[in-house]
C-alpha positions, 0 to 999 in steps of 0.5 A: 186834265191836261196842260192845254185844257188848264191854259185854255180854262185860265184864258177863258176865265180871264176873258170872261171877267173882261167881257163882263167889265166891257159890257158893263162899261158900255152906253145904256140909257145913262150914257155909259162911260161917256157920262162917267168922264163927264159928257151928256153924250158922245162928242167928237170934240171931247174924245168920248166918242173915240172911247166908246169906239175903241170899247166897242173893238175890245168887246168884239175881240173879247167876245170872239176870243170867249167864243173860240175858247168855249169851243176848244173847252168843248172839244177838249173836255168832250174827247174823254 
């Protein structure tokens, strides 16, 4: 394995852990992170709506990076 493969693999593992954490923080039937912060639902006045919106953005970015690193790993490890 080359240096580039190892770097992409480390990024992939880190992003994987972050993606799992981000998905677990999302609101489900129980309310997600907004209920942890004290609200029963998303409220514009308490700021939990903003947290949920930012969590959505973070999850989308992490999922995109995960997809790109997956394709890079397939390409890098498939050339052998």
